[in-house]
N, C-alpha and C positions, 0 to 999 in steps of 0.2 A: 567485508563479507565473506563468506565460502563462498565458492563456486554452487555445491548443495544450497544455497541457501534462494540462490537465485532458482532452482531448479524444476520447470515445469515435474515431473514427474516425482519429484514431493508433495508436491499440491496435487496432480492426478486420487494418488492411492491415499489423502489425505480425506480425498473425496470417499472412496468407494469406505473404509475405514466408518462413514458416519452414516456407510448407508444409501447414500445415496445413489444410484442408476450413474450407472458410465456414459457418457453419449459424446459427441464429438465439438457439437455446445459447448459445454460443463471443461472439454479436453480446450479448447482453443479461449476460453474465459482465462483455467490455468497459465496456456502460454502465453498470451497479451497480458499479464497479473509478470510473474513469477520475469520478465527479461523487455519490463518496462523503463526505463527511467526519469515516469512526467508520472511516477505516482497519481495515477487515473484511478477517472473516481465512477462510476457502475454506467454514465449517458457515456462517459470519452469510450469506456471499456465496447457496450453496445455498437456506438455510430460504431465503429474500427472491425469488429465483425460483419454490422449486415450484410453490408455489404456481399460478405459467402456465409453468412450465416441466414438468409433473406426468414424463415422461420422463427429467427433468436427468437424471444419474450424481449425487456427490461427487468421481470418479475425473475426471469432465470437469473438473467447476471446479479442480481440482488442476494438472491439463492444464495448462493457458489460463493459470493464472497464477503454475505455474513458464515454460514456455514464454517467460512475456513479466515472469517474471524472468529469464529465463537473457537477454537475448535487454535488459537493459540499461531497461527500457522503467518495468516499477517496481520498488519494492525490497521485500524482505520484512523484517519487521523482525524476528522471532524469534517466542518464544514469553511470549507475555503475561500470560493463564492458560492456564486451560478451554482456550479455541476456540483453543486450540493460536496459529502465528503468525501473521502481522500482512502489511500489504500495504499498498501509502498507492503513487498512481498518481503523485504527485509528487515528481516527483527532485530539480529543486529547488538547490539548497544552503538547506538550513533542518535545522531539530532536531525531532525528538519527544520528546512528555513521554508519561513509560507508567502510566500509575498504576498498583501494585503489586494494590493491596486491588479499586477497580470495574472493571479495563484500560480505563480511559480512553483515549484516545490522542488527543493533538493538537496541535499540529505548532504554531511558533513561530521565526518569521523571527529569524534573523540573522543583524547583516552581518560578525561575528566566521566562520562558518563562507562569507562567500563570500568573504574574504580566507584565509581560509586557502586554500579554492578555486583560488582565484587564485592562492596561493603553488606549492600544489601544481601546477601545469599549470607550469605556471618552470621545474621537471623533465625536462620532456620531455616525461610520462605522457600520456596520448589519453584525458581524463572521462571514461570511461560510468555515473556515477550513481554517486554514497558517501549515507552515514548518518550521523549523531548521535544516540545514542539512548538516554534518561536514563528507570531505572524510581527509583520512590520513590510518598511518598502525594501525589494529586493534596489542596490546600483543602480540598476538600469533605470525605477520610477525613481524615483531622488531627482536622476541627472532631469529627466522628463516636466518632475512639478515644480526644479528651482529655476528651468526655462518657461515652464505654462505665468 
């Protein structure tokens, strides 16, 4: 992942191009997402930003994330647990591993995914992004279920 891949400025510029008014709240949403490694949901971002931006609506968070996802600048990973859809600002080739018990999502760099992307590009498709998401139990949750 390049430093630019997680740049809040890149996401903010995209919102401007999409015609959205740039507000401090939208800038904060972009920064929270770009600087995160926890693959946050809209609810998580809203919860984190609400103390600093009390007027921030959950709808603004959702709309901002969906706009960025629609532009291919973030990946919507799907629903991992009760928090709903999780988002990933790293759209480079990698695997996401999601624990169905604790809802943790981690990145796994993979040369296989990079090779797959190269193969796909040979078809002539203009790749805008992609995702590989595996569900299962993380090592910590496996240990907990074994001892329970």
